[in-house]
C-alpha positions in Angstrom: 30.1 11.6 -4.2 26.8 10.0 -3.6 24.8 10.6 -0.5 24.1 7.7 1.7 22.8 6.9 5.1 25.4 7.5 7.9 25.3 5.4 11.0 26.0 7.0 14.4 29.7 7.8 14.8 30.5 7.0 11.1 33.1 9.4 9.7 31.9 11.2 6.5 34.2 11.1 3.5 34.5 14.6 2.0 35.9 15.5 -1.4 39.1 17.5 -1.4 38.6 21.0 -3.1 41.4 20.1 -5.5 39.3 17.3 -6.9 36.9 19.9 -8.3 39.6 22.2 -9.8 41.6 19.2 -11.2 38.6 18.2 -13.3 36.9 21.5 -14.1 37.8 25.0 -14.9 35.3 27.3 -13.1 34.6 30.6 -14.9 33.2 33.8 -13.6 29.9 33.9 -11.6 27.0 34.0 -14.1 24.5 34.9 -11.4 23.7 34.6 -7.7 20.5 32.9 -6.7 18.7 32.4 -3.4 20.9 29.6 -2.1 23.8 29.3 -4.5 26.1 30.9 -7.0 26.1 29.7 -10.6 29.2 29.4 -12.8 30.1 28.2 -16.3 32.4 25.3 -16.0 34.6 23.4 -18.5 35.7 19.8 -18.3 39.4 19.9 -18.7 39.5 16.5 -20.5 36.5 16.8 -22.9 36.3 20.6 -23.1 32.6 20.3 -22.7 30.8 23.1 -20.9 28.5 22.6 -17.9 26.6 24.7 -15.4 28.1 24.6 -11.9 26.0 25.5 -8.8 28.0 26.1 -5.7 26.3 26.0 -2.3 28.2 27.4 0.7 27.5 25.4 3.9 28.3 28.4 6.1 25.2 30.2 4.7 23.0 28.1 7.0 20.9 25.1 7.4 18.4 26.1 4.7 21.2 26.3 2.2 22.6 22.9 3.1 19.1 21.4 3.0 18.4 23.0 -0.4 21.6 21.5 -1.8 20.9 18.0 -0.4 17.4 18.1 -1.7 18.3 19.2 -5.2 21.0 16.4 -5.4 18.5 13.8 -4.1 15.8 14.8 -6.6 18.1 15.2 -9.7 19.7 11.8 -9.1 16.2 10.3 -9.3 15.1 11.9 -12.6 16.1 11.3 -16.2 14.0 13.0 -18.8 14.9 14.9 -22.0 13.0 18.0 -20.8 14.8 18.2 -17.5 18.4 19.4 -17.1 20.4 16.4 -16.0 22.8 16.2 -13.1 26.3 15.2 -14.3 28.6 15.4 -11.3 28.5 16.1 -7.6 31.2 17.0 -5.1 30.9 17.7 -1.4 33.8 19.3 0.4 33.8 20.4 4.1 32.7 23.9 3.1 30.7 23.5 -0.1 28.5 21.5 -2.4 29.3 21.6 -6.1 26.6 20.4 -8.6 27.5 20.1 -12.3 24.5 20.1 -14.7 23.9 20.1 -18.4 24.4 23.6 -19.8 21.3 25.2 -21.5 22.6 27.8 -24.0 19.2 28.8 -25.3 17.0 31.7 -24.2 14.2 31.9 -21.8 10.7 31.5 -23.3 10.0 35.2 -22.7 13.0 36.2 -24.8 12.2 33.7 -27.5 8.7 35.1 -28.0 9.9 38.6 -28.2 12.3 37.7 -31.0 9.8 35.9 -33.1 8.2 37.5 -36.2 5.4 35.0 -36.0 3.9 33.5 -32.9 0.7 31.5 -32.6 -1.3 29.2 -30.3 0.4 26.3 -32.0 3.8 27.6 -30.8 2.5 27.9 -27.3 0.9 24.5 -27.4 4.3 23.0 -28.4 6.0 24.7 -25.4 3.3 23.6 -23.0 3.3 20.0 -24.2 7.0 19.6 -23.4 6.5 21.1 -20.0 3.5 18.8 -19.3 5.5 15.8 -20.4 8.3 16.6 -18.0 5.8 17.3 -15.2 3.9 14.2 -15.8 7.1 12.2 -15.6 8.0 14.0 -12.3 4.5 13.2 -10.9 4.9 9.6 -11.9 7.9 9.6 -9.6 5.9 11.3 -6.9 8.0 14.5 -7.2 6.4 17.9 -6.9 8.4 20.7 -8.5 6.7 23.5 -6.5 8.3 26.4 -8.4 7.2 26.1 -12.0 7.3 29.5 -13.7 8.3 31.0 -17.0 11.8 32.0 -15.7 12.5 28.3 -15.1 11.7 27.3 -18.7 14.6 27.7 -21.1 15.5 26.4 -24.6 18.3 23.9 -24.4 20.2 25.5 -27.3 19.7 28.2 -30.0 18.7 25.8 -32.8 15.3 26.5 -34.4 13.6 23.4 -33.0 15.3 23.2 -29.7 13.6 21.4 -26.8 12.4 23.1 -23.7 14.0 22.1 -20.4 12.9 22.7 -16.8 15.5 24.0 -14.3 15.8 24.8 -10.6 14.8 21.9 -8.5 15.9 23.0 -5.0 12.3 23.4 -3.9 11.2 20.1 -5.4 9.9 17.6 -2.9 9.0 13.9 -2.7 5.3 13.6 -2.1 5.3 11.2 0.9 1.9 12.2 2.0 0.5 15.6 1.5 2.8 18.6 1.9 2.2 21.5 4.3 5.2 23.8 4.1 4.4 26.7 1.8 6.9 28.0 -0.8 7.0 29.3 -4.3 6.5 32.5 -6.3 3.4 34.5 -5.3 1.8 34.9 -8.7 2.1 31.2 -9.4 0.9 29.9 -6.0 -2.2 27.6 -6.0 -5.2 28.4 -3.7 -4.4 25.5 -1.4 -0.9 26.9 -0.7 -2.2 30.4 -0.1 -5.0 28.9 2.1 -2.6 26.8 4.1 -4.2 23.6 3.1 -2.2 20.4 2.6 -1.2 20.1 -1.0 0.5 17.9 -3.6 1.1 17.4 -7.3 -1.9 19.6 -8.4 0.0 22.7 -7.4 2.2 22.2 -10.4 -0.8 21.9 -12.7 -2.1 25.2 -11.4 1.2 26.8 -12.1 1.2 25.5 -15.7 -2.3 27.0 -16.1 -0.8 30.4 -15.1 2.0 29.9 -17.6 -0.4 29.1 -20.4 -2.5 32.2 -19.5 0.6 34.5 -19.7 1.9 32.9 -22.9 -1.4 33.5 -24.7 -2.2 37.0 -23.5 1.0 38.5 -22.2 -0.8 39.3 -18.9 -0.7 37.5 -15.5 -4.1 36.1 -14.5 -4.0 37.7 -11.1 -2.8 41.2 -10.6 -4.1 44.4 -9.1 -3.8 48.2 -9.6 -1.5 49.7 -7.0 0.0 53.0 -6.2 3.8 53.3 -6.2 5.2 51.5 -3.1 1.7 50.3 -2.2 2.9 46.7 -2.1 0.7 45.7 0.9 -2.6 46.5 -0.9 -1.4 44.9 -4.1 -0.6 41.6 -2.3 -3.8 41.6 -0.3 -5.7 41.6 -3.5 -3.4 39.2 -5.3 -3.9 36.5 -2.6 -7.6 37.3 -2.4 -8.0 36.7 -6.1 -6.0 33.5 -6.0 -8.2 32.1 -3.2 -11.3 32.9 -5.2 -10.0 31.9 -8.7 -10.9 35.5 -9.7 -9.5 35.9 -13.2 -11.0 36.8 -16.5 -10.3 36.2 -20.2 -10.1 40.0 -20.8 -10.9 41.7 -24.1 -9.2 42.5 -26.4 -6.3 40.2 -25.3 -8.4 37.0 -25.5 -10.6 37.9 -28.4 -8.5 35.9 -30.9 -7.8 33.0 -28.6 -9.6 29.7 -29.3 -12.3 28.3 -26.9 -10.2 25.2 -26.6 -7.2 27.1 -25.2 -9.5 28.8 -22.7 -11.0 25.5 -21.7 -7.5 24.1 -20.9 -6.6 27.2 -18.8 -9.8 26.9 -16.9 -9.3 23.2 -16.2 -5.8 23.7 -15.0 -6.7 26.7 -12.8 -9.6 25.0 -11.1 -9.7 26.2 -7.4 -10.8 22.7 -6.2 -7.5 20.8 -6.5 -9.3 17.4 -6.8 -11.1 18.7 -9.8 -8.0 20.1 -11.5 -6.6 18.4 -14.6 -3.6 16.2 -14.0 -0.5 16.7 -16.1 -1.3 13.5 -18.1 -4.9 14.5 -18.6 -3.8 17.9 -19.9 -1.5 16.2 -22.4 -4.5 14.4 -23.8 -6.5 17.7 -24.1 -7.4 18.5 -27.7 -5.4 21.8 -27.5 -2.2 19.9 -26.7 -2.5 16.6 -28.6 -5.1 17.5 -31.2 -5.4 20.2 -33.8 -7.5 22.7 -31.8 -4.6 25.2 -31.4 -5.0 28.1 -33.8 -2.3 29.1 -36.3 -3.3 32.7 -36.2 -0.5 35.2 -35.5 -1.0 36.7 -32.0 2.6 38.0 -31.6 1.8 41.7 -31.6 -0.8 41.6 -28.8 1.2 39.1 -26.7 4.6 40.8 -27.1 3.1 44.2 -26.4 1.7 43.1 -23.0 4.9 41.1 -22.1 7.0 44.2 -22.7 4.7 46.2 -20.4 4.3 43.6 -17.7 7.6 41.7 -17.6 10.4 42.9 -19.7 11.8 45.6 -17.4 11.7 43.8 -14.1 11.0 40.1 -14.0 9.2 38.6 -11.0 11.4 37.5 -8.1 10.9 34.5 -6.0 9.7 35.2 -2.5 10.3 31.9 -0.6 8.0 31.5 2.4 9.2 30.1 5.6 8.2 26.5 6.3 7.4 27.5 9.9 3.7 28.0 10.4 4.3 31.1 12.6 6.3 32.9 10.0 3.9 32.0 7.2 1.1 33.4 9.4 3.1 36.6 9.7 3.5 36.7 5.9 -0.2 36.3 5.2 -1.0 38.8 8.0 1.2 41.4 6.4 -0.4 40.8 3.0 -4.1 40.7 3.9 -6.5 41.1 6.8 -7.8 37.5 6.7 -10.8 38.2 8.9 -12.0 40.8 6.4 -11.5 38.7 3.2 -15.0 37.2 3.1 -16.7 40.4 3.8 -14.7 42.2 1.2 -15.6 39.6 -1.4 -19.3 40.0 -0.5 -19.0 43.8 -0.8 -17.5 43.3 -4.3 -20.3 41.0 -5.3 -18.1 38.0 -5.8 -18.6 34.4 -4.6 -15.6 34.3 -2.2 -13.2 31.6 -1.4 -14.4 28.0 -1.4 -15.6 26.4 1.8 -12.4 24.5 2.5 -10.5 27.8 2.8 -13.0 29.4 5.2 -11.6 27.5 8.1 -8.1 28.5 7.3 -9.2 32.2 7.1 -11.0 32.1 10.4 -8.2 30.1 12.1 -5.7 32.7 11.0 -7.9 35.6 11.9 -6.0 37.9 14.3 -7.3 40.0 17.1 -8.0 43.7 16.3 -4.5 44.7 17.4 -1.5 42.5 17.8 1.2 43.7 20.1 4.8 42.6 19.7 7.9 44.2 21.1 8.1 47.6 19.4 5.8 46.3 16.6 2.1 46.9 16.1 0.0 45.3 13.4 -3.4 47.0 12.8 -6.4 45.5 11.1 -8.0 47.5 8.4 -10.5 46.7 5.7 -9.3 46.4 2.2 -9.7 49.5 0.0 -12.3 49.5 -2.6 -11.4 47.8 -5.8 -10.4 50.1 -8.6 -11.3 49.3 -12.2 -8.7 46.9 -13.7 -6.5 48.6 -16.2 -4.6 46.2 -18.5 -2.0 48.8 -19.4 -0.7 49.0 -15.8 3.0 47.9 -15.8 4.3 45.5 -13.2 7.8 46.9 -13.4 7.6 48.5 -9.9 6.5 45.3 -8.2 9.5 44.3 -6.1 9.4 41.5 -3.6 11.8 41.4 -0.7 14.7 38.8 -1.0 14.0 35.6 0.8 16.6 36.5 3.4 14.0 39.1 4.5 10.9 37.2 5.5 8.5 40.0 6.3 7.0 42.6 4.2 7.3 46.3 5.2 5.9 47.2 8.5 5.4 50.7 10.0 6.1 51.1 13.7 5.6 54.0 16.2 8.4 56.5 16.5 10.3 56.1 19.8 13.2 58.3 19.0 14.9 55.5 17.1 12.6 55.0 14.1 10.7 57.7 12.2 7.0 57.9 11.4 4.7 60.5 9.7 4.5 62.2 13.1 8.3 62.6 13.3 9.8 66.1 12.9 10.3 67.3 9.4 14.0 66.7 9.5 13.4 63.1 8.6 14.1 62.7 4.9 11.2 60.2 4.4 7.7 60.9 5.5 6.9 57.3 6.0 9.7 55.4 7.7 9.4 51.6 7.4 11.5 48.6 8.3 11.8 45.1 7.0 11.7 42.5 9.7 14.5 39.9 9.0 14.5 36.3 10.0 15.1 36.1 13.7 16.6 33.2 15.7 14.3 30.9 17.5 15.1 32.7 20.8 14.5 36.2 19.5 11.2 38.0 18.6 12.4 41.6 18.5 12.6 43.1 15.0 15.7 45.1 14.0 15.4 48.9 14.1 16.6 51.4 11.5 17.8 54.7 13.0 16.3 57.9 11.7 18.5 59.8 9.3 
């Protein structure tokens, strides 16, 4: 049922749930995502298989908004490298989206299964992604969540095409966008710096994808102790703001200068100087013969297995509300100390356009909230970067939990390092869940 504009007092025509089950057989849940459940579905007449995404309206306004947004965007697009929307139903309780079924593997898994893998293979993958993104941008659509997990092969044939999935964060660019969202490792500097942004954020994410496909390493990561997520994320966002990445040896020793040039042009901190998707398609490494045929499989697969194979990155969707995004950044980094920390490290620091955002977001020395205290502290000294460090312990909270871990004083309800030894955990922490607009008090976890 198509979505249209409803006039005041007009009665909405919903589908009956039986209309869905009369046409499709829904199988078992394949996986559960942030806003929906995903099923395999079979058309009872044609026996053709599809992917079904079911959004439950009772899960809240954000879920309903995500469903409507994905329907709106997918009805607008038709491209061979984008999974196509086939059917839509809206009942009183649910949205059902039926899409083409991609039976191939994720790009990560495909690389690991190859006996031979070269720059030319990577160039072919990236070209297809760029063509799809260039099409989206021509329709003024920003995907906003491009990442390797959203790139899959359409089928298992040798020369299968790549398709882009997951459009519930995509947005029409009617003016510059302000609400931040995405996956932390793929966020562009303008998103981290709370600047208005647009289509260039997708090009930055493609640059991150190319970097990973050619080296097996993420461009921005930091050494951390177990469970030291705060310090890791402080440095992650700091590096993104500054564009602080390197073509590390030995992982980039066999990679062509042309490939490095494309990565650097896509990951330009100044968004107006960043390559567009169409310009990237015309780059010699994509459309010419600059991509090398040398086998780089062993080096890339070795790093992929260390960094990604055991635990893939999870999406941490940021709240569109400025207050909550400020909380998120505050929990990740002491914004007032970023510039000084960069100077101490001998690096150039964030560009001028981000300095205002950093100072505007700079908190007082101590922020007092009901039973919650956030303390400012300088970042710890940077340890030497070790490429062998695994990212398998990097776990981000689900998006239903907005805040990162916070430690609060013990008041007989919550434990701290000063609590008696009977507490099973030396450091007792809580996660602050999303609160209603009328509540600012975080939930408490009783001592065990």
